[in-house]
C-alpha positions in Angstrom: -0.1 -0.2 0.0 2.9 2.3 0.5 3.8 2.2 -3.2 0.2 2.8 -4.1 0.0 5.9 -1.8 3.1 7.2 -3.6 1.7 6.6 -6.8 -1.6 8.2 -5.9 0.4 11.4 -4.6 2.2 11.6 -7.9 -0.9 11.2 -10.1 -2.9 13.7 -8.1 0.3 16.2 -8.2 0.4 15.8 -11.9 -3.4 16.1 -12.5 -3.4 19.4 -10.7 -0.3 20.7 -12.6 -1.7 19.6 -16.0 -5.2 20.9 -15.3 -3.6 24.2 -14.1 -1.7 24.5 -17.4 -4.6 23.2 -19.5 -6.9 26.1 -17.9 -4.3 28.7 -19.0 -3.1 29.1 -15.5 -6.1 31.2 -14.8 -7.6 29.1 -11.9 -5.8 28.2 -8.8 -8.6 25.7 -8.0 -7.1 23.5 -10.7 -4.3 22.9 -8.5 -6.5 21.3 -5.7 -5.6 17.7 -6.6 -1.9 18.8 -6.3 -2.8 20.2 -2.7 -3.8 16.7 -2.0 -1.3 14.9 -3.8 2.0 16.6 -2.3 0.6 15.7 1.5 -0.2 12.1 0.5 3.4 12.0 -1.2 5.1 13.1 1.9 3.0 10.9 4.1 3.7 8.0 1.8 7.6 8.6 2.3 7.1 8.6 6.0 5.1 5.3 5.8 8.2 3.6 4.6 9.4 3.6 8.2 7.9 0.5 9.8 7.2 2.3 12.9 5.1 5.2 11.3 3.4 2.9 8.5 0.0 2.2 10.2 -0.7 5.8 11.3 0.6 7.2 7.9 -1.6 4.9 6.0 -4.5 5.9 8.0 -4.0 9.5 7.5 -3.4 8.8 3.7 -6.7 7.0 3.6 -8.5 9.9 5.4 -6.9 12.5 3.0 -8.0 10.2 0.1 -11.6 10.1 1.6 -11.7 13.7 2.0 -10.5 14.2 -1.6 -13.2 11.9 -2.8 -15.8 13.8 -0.9 -14.9 17.0 -2.6 -14.6 15.7 -6.2 -17.4 13.3 -6.3 -19.7 15.9 -7.6 -17.6 15.8 -10.9 -18.7 12.2 -11.6 -22.4 13.5 -11.9 -21.5 16.2 -14.2 -19.3 13.9 -16.2 -22.3 11.5 -16.6 -24.4 14.6 -17.6 -21.5 15.5 -20.1 -21.2 12.0 -21.6 -25.0 12.0 -22.1 -24.9 15.0 -24.5 -25.6 17.7 -22.0 -23.6 20.8 -21.8 -21.7 21.5 -18.5 -20.2 25.0 -17.6 -16.8 23.8 -16.9 -15.9 20.6 -18.9 -12.2 20.7 -17.7 -13.1 20.9 -14.2 -15.8 18.1 -14.6 -13.1 15.8 -16.1 -10.3 16.7 -13.5 -12.9 16.1 -10.4 -13.9 12.8 -12.1 -10.5 11.7 -12.3 -9.6 12.7 -8.8 -12.8 11.0 -7.5 -12.0 7.9 -9.2 -8.3 7.7 -8.1 -9.2 8.5 -4.6 -12.2 6.2 -4.4 -9.9 3.4 -5.8 -7.4 4.0 -3.2 -9.7 4.2 -0.4 -11.5 0.9 -1.4 -8.0 -0.8 -1.6 -6.9 0.8 1.8 -10.0 -0.5 3.7 -9.3 -3.9 2.3 -5.7 -3.9 3.3 -6.7 -2.7 6.8 -9.3 -5.4 7.1 -6.8 -7.9 5.7 -4.0 -6.7 8.4 -6.4 -6.8 11.3 -7.5 -10.4 10.4 -3.9 -11.5 10.1 -3.1 -9.9 13.4 -6.2 -12.1 15.1 -5.2 -15.3 13.5 -3.3 -17.3 16.3 0.1 -18.5 15.2 0.2 -22.3 14.6 2.5 -24.8 16.2 6.2 -24.1 15.4 5.6 -20.5 14.4 
């Protein structure tokens, strides 16, 4: 999961920078994915240390959940856009949708990982282990 968190941080950071450039560098809000990506990257690097891993991964999952909550509305606009309806800011819709899908995917994988880790801790060690 540490590698996935680093990947998520890089992807979100790039998404923000590309979106900012594509918007003509007019809207600082296009950098919102970067504002999530950089802290996720920093926490991901900290999670490489075994004694910090659990706490950092939980913090990353919380940030990803916040990122999803803030960008999920883009998915509804994307559905409208794909259905042929006009949306006011197509670039923002696409960026929000990408961020929503990336963060949701990460949250799902993180929850699964947390559950698996808990189950693994609760399984008693067999003979000779």
